[in-house]
Every structure is written in structure tokens, then in C-alpha cells.
C-alpha positions as CSV (number, residue, x, y, z in Angstrom):
1,M,5.6,-32.4,17.8
2,E,3.4,-30.5,20.4
3,H,0.2,-29.2,18.7
4,L,-1.3,-25.8,19.1
5,T,-4.4,-25.2,21.2
6,I,-6.5,-23.3,18.8
7,S,-10.2,-23.0,18.4
8,I,-11.9,-24.1,15.1
9,Y,-13.1,-20.6,14.7
10,V,-9.7,-19.0,14.8
11,L,-8.4,-21.8,12.5
12,G,-11.3,-21.1,10.0
13,A,-10.7,-17.3,10.1
14,L,-7.0,-17.8,9.3
15,V,-7.7,-20.2,6.5
16,L,-10.2,-17.6,5.1
17,L,-7.5,-14.9,5.5
18,A,-5.0,-17.1,3.6
19,L,-7.6,-17.5,0.8
20,I,-8.1,-13.8,0.7
21,F,-4.4,-13.4,0.2
22,D,-4.5,-16.0,-2.6
23,F,-7.4,-14.1,-4.2
24,M,-5.3,-10.9,-4.0
25,N,-2.3,-12.7,-5.4
26,G,-4.4,-13.5,-8.5
27,F,-5.8,-10.0,-8.6
28,H,-2.4,-8.4,-8.1
29,D,-0.5,-10.7,-10.5
30,S,-3.0,-11.2,-13.2
31,A,-1.3,-8.3,-15.0
32,N,1.8,-10.5,-15.3
33,A,-0.1,-13.1,-17.2
34,I,-2.2,-10.9,-19.5
35,A,-0.3,-7.6,-19.9
36,T,1.6,-8.7,-23.1
37,V,-1.4,-10.3,-24.8
38,V,-3.6,-7.2,-24.0
39,S,-1.0,-4.6,-24.9
40,T,-0.4,-6.2,-28.3
41,G,-4.1,-6.2,-29.0
42,V,-4.4,-10.0,-29.5
43,L,-7.1,-10.3,-26.8
44,K,-9.5,-7.9,-25.2
45,P,-8.9,-7.6,-21.4
46,Q,-12.1,-9.5,-20.4
47,S,-11.2,-12.4,-22.7
48,A,-7.6,-12.4,-21.5
49,V,-8.4,-12.6,-17.8
50,A,-10.9,-15.3,-18.4
51,M,-8.3,-17.4,-20.3
52,A,-5.7,-16.7,-17.6
53,A,-8.0,-17.7,-14.8
54,F,-8.9,-21.0,-16.5
55,F,-5.3,-22.0,-17.0
56,N,-4.5,-20.8,-13.4
57,F,-6.9,-23.5,-12.2
58,I,-6.0,-26.2,-14.8
59,A,-2.4,-26.1,-13.3
60,I,-3.9,-28.3,-10.5
61,F,-3.6,-31.2,-12.9
62,V,-0.2,-30.4,-14.3
63,V,2.2,-29.0,-11.6
64,S,3.5,-31.1,-8.7
65,M,3.2,-30.0,-5.0
66,K,6.9,-29.2,-4.5
67,V,6.5,-25.5,-4.1
68,A,3.9,-26.0,-1.3
69,Q,6.4,-28.4,0.4
70,T,9.1,-25.7,0.3
71,I,6.8,-23.0,1.8
72,G,5.1,-25.4,4.3
73,K,8.2,-27.1,5.6
74,G,11.3,-25.3,4.4
75,T,11.0,-21.6,5.2
76,I,10.7,-21.2,9.0
77,D,11.0,-23.7,11.8
78,P,7.7,-25.5,12.2
79,A,8.1,-25.4,16.0
80,V,7.6,-21.6,16.0
81,V,4.5,-21.7,13.9
82,D,1.3,-20.7,15.7
83,H,-1.8,-18.7,14.8
84,Y,-0.1,-15.4,15.7
85,V,2.8,-16.1,13.2
86,I,0.4,-17.0,10.4
87,F,-1.8,-14.0,11.1
88,G,1.2,-11.7,11.1
89,A,2.6,-13.2,7.9
90,L,-0.7,-12.9,6.0
91,V,-1.5,-9.4,7.1
92,G,2.0,-8.1,6.3
93,A,1.8,-9.6,2.8
94,I,-1.8,-8.3,2.2
95,V,-0.9,-4.8,3.3
96,W,2.2,-4.7,1.0
97,N,0.1,-6.0,-1.9
98,I,-2.5,-3.3,-1.4
99,I,0.1,-0.6,-1.3
100,T,1.9,-1.7,-4.4
101,W,-1.4,-2.4,-6.3
102,Y,-2.6,1.1,-5.5
103,Y,0.6,2.7,-6.9
104,G,0.7,0.4,-9.9
105,I,4.0,-1.2,-8.8
106,P,4.5,-4.8,-10.1
107,S,6.0,-6.1,-6.9
108,S,6.1,-9.8,-5.9
109,S,3.2,-11.3,-4.0
110,S,5.4,-14.4,-3.5
111,H,8.2,-12.4,-1.8
112,A,5.6,-10.4,0.2
113,L,4.4,-13.7,1.7
114,I,7.9,-15.0,2.4
115,G,8.8,-11.6,3.9
116,G,5.7,-11.9,6.0
117,L,6.7,-15.3,7.3
118,V,10.2,-14.1,8.1
119,G,9.0,-11.0,9.9
120,A,6.4,-12.8,12.0
121,A,8.8,-15.7,12.9
122,V,11.7,-13.3,13.8
123,A,9.3,-11.2,15.9
124,K,8.4,-14.3,17.9
125,S,11.6,-16.2,18.2
126,G,14.5,-14.3,16.6
127,T,16.6,-15.3,13.6
128,G,17.0,-18.8,14.8
129,A,13.5,-19.5,13.6
130,L,14.6,-19.2,10.0
131,I,15.6,-22.2,7.8
132,A,18.6,-20.9,5.9
133,G,18.5,-23.4,3.0
134,G,14.9,-22.7,1.9
135,L,15.2,-19.0,2.3
136,M,18.5,-18.9,0.4
137,K,17.0,-20.7,-2.5
138,T,14.2,-18.1,-2.6
139,V,16.6,-15.1,-2.3
140,M,18.9,-16.5,-5.0
141,F,15.9,-16.6,-7.4
142,I,15.1,-12.9,-6.8
143,V,18.1,-12.5,-9.1
144,L,18.0,-15.7,-11.1
145,A,14.3,-15.7,-12.1
146,P,14.4,-12.3,-14.0
147,L,17.8,-13.2,-15.3
148,L,16.4,-16.5,-16.7
149,G,13.4,-14.7,-18.1
150,F,15.7,-12.1,-19.7
151,V,18.0,-14.7,-21.3
152,L,15.1,-17.0,-22.5
153,G,13.0,-14.1,-23.8
154,S,15.9,-12.6,-25.7
155,V,17.2,-15.9,-27.1
156,I,13.7,-16.9,-28.3
157,M,13.3,-13.4,-29.8
158,L,16.6,-13.8,-31.7
159,L,15.7,-17.3,-32.9
160,V,12.3,-16.2,-34.1
161,S,13.8,-13.2,-35.9
162,W,16.3,-15.5,-37.6
163,I,13.6,-18.1,-38.6
164,F,11.2,-15.5,-40.0
165,V,13.9,-13.2,-41.5
166,K,12.4,-13.6,-45.0
167,S,8.8,-13.3,-44.0
168,T,6.8,-10.0,-44.3
169,P,5.9,-8.1,-41.2
170,R,2.2,-8.7,-41.9
171,K,2.6,-12.5,-42.2
172,V,4.7,-12.6,-39.0
173,D,2.0,-10.6,-37.2
174,V,-0.8,-12.9,-38.3
175,W,1.2,-16.0,-37.2
176,F,2.1,-14.7,-33.8
177,R,-1.3,-13.3,-33.0
178,R,-2.3,-17.0,-33.0
179,L,0.8,-18.3,-31.3
180,Q,0.5,-15.7,-28.5
181,L,-2.7,-17.3,-27.4
182,A,-0.7,-20.5,-26.7
183,S,2.2,-18.6,-24.9
184,A,-0.2,-16.7,-22.7
185,A,-2.0,-19.9,-21.7
186,G,1.4,-21.5,-20.9
187,Y,2.4,-18.5,-18.8
188,S,-0.9,-18.6,-16.9
189,L,-0.4,-22.3,-16.3
190,G,3.0,-21.5,-14.7
191,H,1.6,-18.6,-12.8
192,G,-1.2,-20.7,-11.2
193,G,1.1,-23.7,-10.6
194,N,3.8,-21.7,-8.7
195,D,1.7,-19.0,-6.9
196,A,-1.3,-21.0,-5.7
197,Q,1.0,-23.4,-3.9
198,K,2.5,-20.6,-1.8
199,T,-0.8,-20.1,0.0
200,M,-1.3,-23.9,0.1
201,G,2.0,-24.1,2.0
202,I,0.8,-21.5,4.6
203,I,-2.5,-23.3,5.2
204,W,-0.7,-26.7,5.3
205,M,1.8,-25.2,7.9
206,L,-1.1,-24.1,10.1
207,L,-2.9,-27.4,9.8
208,I,0.2,-29.3,10.8
209,A,0.9,-27.1,13.7
210,A,-2.7,-27.4,14.9
211,G,-2.6,-31.2,14.5
212,Y,-5.3,-31.4,11.8
213,T,-3.0,-33.1,9.3
214,N,0.0,-35.4,9.4
215,P,3.4,-33.7,8.9
216,A,4.6,-36.8,7.1
217,D,2.1,-36.3,4.3
218,A,3.6,-35.6,0.9
219,H,1.0,-32.9,0.0
220,P,-1.7,-30.8,1.6
221,P,-5.3,-32.1,2.0
222,A,-7.3,-32.1,-1.3
223,W,-9.7,-29.4,-0.1
224,V,-6.7,-27.0,0.5
225,I,-5.4,-27.7,-3.0
226,I,-8.7,-27.1,-4.7
227,S,-9.6,-24.0,-2.7
228,C,-6.2,-22.4,-3.3
229,Y,-6.3,-22.9,-7.1
230,A,-9.9,-21.7,-7.2
231,A,-9.1,-18.5,-5.1
232,I,-6.1,-17.5,-7.3
233,A,-8.2,-18.1,-10.5
234,F,-11.1,-16.1,-9.2
235,G,-8.7,-13.3,-8.2
236,T,-7.2,-13.3,-11.7
237,L,-10.7,-12.7,-13.2
238,F,-10.8,-9.3,-11.5
239,G,-7.5,-8.2,-12.9
240,G,-5.0,-5.6,-11.7
241,W,-5.4,-3.1,-14.5
242,R,-3.1,-0.4,-13.0
243,I,-0.2,-2.9,-13.3
244,V,-1.2,-4.0,-16.8
245,K,-0.3,-0.5,-18.0
246,T,3.2,-0.6,-16.4
247,M,4.0,-4.2,-17.6
248,G,2.5,-4.0,-21.1
249,Q,3.2,-0.5,-22.2
250,K,5.7,1.4,-20.1
251,I,8.8,-1.0,-20.1
252,T,8.9,-1.5,-23.9
253,K,6.5,-1.4,-26.9
254,L,5.5,-5.0,-27.7
255,K,4.2,-6.5,-30.9
256,P,2.6,-10.0,-31.0
257,V,5.9,-11.6,-31.8
258,G,7.6,-9.9,-28.8
259,G,4.6,-10.9,-26.6
260,F,5.0,-14.5,-27.6
261,C,8.7,-14.6,-26.9
262,A,8.3,-12.9,-23.5
263,E,5.5,-15.2,-22.4
264,T,7.2,-18.3,-23.6
265,G,10.5,-17.4,-21.8
266,G,8.5,-16.6,-18.7
267,A,6.5,-19.7,-18.8
268,M,9.6,-21.9,-19.3
269,T,11.2,-20.2,-16.2
270,L,8.1,-20.7,-14.0
271,L,7.5,-24.3,-14.9
272,M,11.2,-25.2,-14.5
273,A,11.1,-23.5,-11.0
274,S,7.9,-25.3,-10.0
275,F,9.4,-28.6,-11.1
276,F,12.3,-28.1,-8.6
277,G,10.0,-26.7,-5.9
278,I,11.4,-23.2,-6.0
279,P,8.9,-20.4,-5.1
280,V,9.7,-17.7,-7.6
281,S,8.1,-14.4,-8.5
282,T,6.0,-14.3,-11.6
283,T,6.4,-10.5,-11.6
284,H,10.2,-10.8,-11.6
285,T,10.1,-13.5,-14.3
286,I,7.8,-11.7,-16.8
287,T,9.5,-8.4,-16.3
288,G,12.9,-9.9,-17.1
289,A,11.5,-11.6,-20.2
290,I,9.9,-8.4,-21.4
291,V,13.2,-6.5,-20.9
292,G,15.0,-9.3,-22.7
293,V,12.7,-9.1,-25.7
294,G,13.1,-5.3,-25.9
295,A,16.9,-5.4,-25.4
296,S,17.3,-8.1,-28.1
297,Q,16.0,-5.6,-30.7
298,K,17.9,-2.5,-29.4
299,A,18.9,-1.3,-26.0
300,S,17.0,2.0,-26.5
301,A,13.8,0.0,-26.9
302,V,13.7,-0.5,-23.2
303,R,12.7,2.3,-20.8
304,W,15.5,1.5,-18.3
305,G,14.2,4.1,-15.8
306,V,10.9,2.3,-15.5
307,A,12.6,-1.1,-15.2
308,G,14.9,0.4,-12.6
309,S,12.0,1.6,-10.4
310,I,10.5,-1.9,-10.6
311,V,13.8,-3.4,-9.4
312,W,13.8,-1.1,-6.4
313,A,10.3,-2.4,-5.5
314,W,11.7,-6.0,-5.7
315,I,14.5,-5.1,-3.3
316,F,12.2,-3.5,-0.7
317,T,9.4,-6.1,-0.8
318,I,10.8,-8.7,1.6
319,P,12.1,-6.2,4.3
320,A,8.9,-4.1,4.0
321,S,6.5,-6.9,4.3
322,A,8.6,-8.4,7.1
323,F,8.4,-5.2,9.0
324,M,4.6,-5.0,8.5
325,A,4.3,-8.7,9.5
326,A,6.2,-8.1,12.7
327,I,3.8,-5.3,13.6
328,A,0.8,-7.5,12.7
329,W,2.2,-10.3,14.8
330,W,2.3,-7.9,17.8
331,I,-1.2,-6.8,17.1
332,G,-2.4,-10.3,16.7
333,K,-1.0,-11.2,20.1
334,H,-3.3,-8.6,21.7
335,I,-6.5,-9.2,19.8
336,M,-6.6,-13.0,19.1
């Protein structure tokens, strides 16, 4: 494979830009991990983000590198990767994240990044630059991740309702205030394990193209892994409070038992996807689980209009970030 001719300064700037995206991923998606535990009153916001950030980082010891492999080697043709493509992909994803954060829309940072890669690669080399298998897997899980979250969240809620049918509401509330701490930790573990690896894949892709690491390696260099997990954990500490309100209050009213079921269903989906190397959206997953919990009680418990507006954001994320990335690629060609 022919390596890029790229200065160490440009390489360093792009790695820094990738880590800024990773930080923003944590900042943007922290709501997904903490919204239920905050909205049910189990934890104060500051305590919730601290716990979420800790478990984001701890995922480094638990989750394998399969998602990073999918992003780094299975999304776009490595032959088209250069510093302009990486620049375009990251800028497109960052701009879309800023827009959706500002308006409080829980869109997917994961799909913004994938859309960015697609847009920049197509702008450079056309659709032949795309790897259909990896992209199809991602696109399929735009539907499957929230569906799995919905099914698992509703099933767990029904099981819990059946098991505790003879318990008083007060006793159930006491138990699930404790259990929700464990479910929130599990969800944060899945969030860090799946999302941090997407940025790892981008940096790994760049390092391979520039000849700084061997493409035959099974995982990125250790410094990439540590810095990406640290960046997403640090971003989570700052929290996306605008999105917490949408996720934790506007879709459906949650009690600790519902929060536990939603987080547990979401965590199971994320960890399962990470095991198989599938880059899924934590936003899609937890939204599906929250809707599942609400719908298992009664359909009217879910504000379907809010849920519908979120789905529209999911549909637009990849094409919107791809469009922005294509523009950023063109700009990068003229300034780098």
C-alpha cells in the first residue's frame, strides 16, 4: 500500500481534531447515559455524569476492539483515505453535532461520523470508495438498535411488573433506586465501549494511510486507545443538559423501575453490538428502550410526537453530515 506524504504537524492536528470529536461525542451523548437516572431523581446531575464518565473509561478493560476494526477497515476503501478525507469527515460530524446539540435534538454522533466518512470519500472518489458490507451493517442497525432497545426494555419492564406484582409501590421504588445505579453503570460501560472505538477507528485509519502503523495489526496503538477513552469520558463530564430534558422527561414519564428497565435493555443492546463489532447509535438504542418501557405500561404513556421528531433527526443525520463533510473536504483541499 502506498503511504501518504503528510507532515507530522498535519497528522497531529487531525488526531487532535478527532479527539475533539470524541470529546463532543461524550458531551453530546452523555444525556443518553444519565437522562433516566437523573429524571427519576436517583442521582443528582453532577454525580450522574461523574459515574457515567468513570464507566465510559473502564470499558477499556471490558470491550474488545471489534468496533474500531469495522470503522478503521470496513467502511470506506483504505486506498482513498488521506488527510483531506479525514478532515472532511471530522468537520462534517462535528458541525452536525453542534447543530443538533444546540436545538436539543438527540441525534447520533456515531452516524454523523459515518456520514462524514461517506460524504468525504464520495466527494473524492465517487461511490466506488464505499465498502458496502460495513455500511450495510451500520444502516441495518439504524432500525435494529432502537428495535432491540424497544423489545428488551418492554420485556424487562413486563418481567419486573410480574415479579413485583405483590409488592407495594414504595418497596419497588426503594429497590429500583438502588438497582438503577447498576443499570446506569452498565449503560455507560456500553456507551464508552461502542462510541470511543469509532474515533479510534478514524485515527487508526489515518495512521495506517500515513504509514505510522501496520495495517495487519489487530488493534490500534495503545496511546490511541487510551486517549480516545479518556476524551469521551472527559466529554461526558460536561454533559449535554439540553438533551437530558428531551430524553428523560419529554418522551415518557419515568420512575426508577422504568429507568432501570430502559437502561438495562439499552446496555444489553450496546454490549451485544460491540461484541459483534457493530457501530450502533447509543441515542437510537436508549430512545427505543425508553419508548418500550412507556409503551409496555400503556400506549398513551409515550409522547409519540416527540418520539417521531427524534426519528426524523435519525433519518437526516447520515445524509446531512455527509453533505457537510463533502463541503469540508473541498475546503480542506484549499487550506491544507
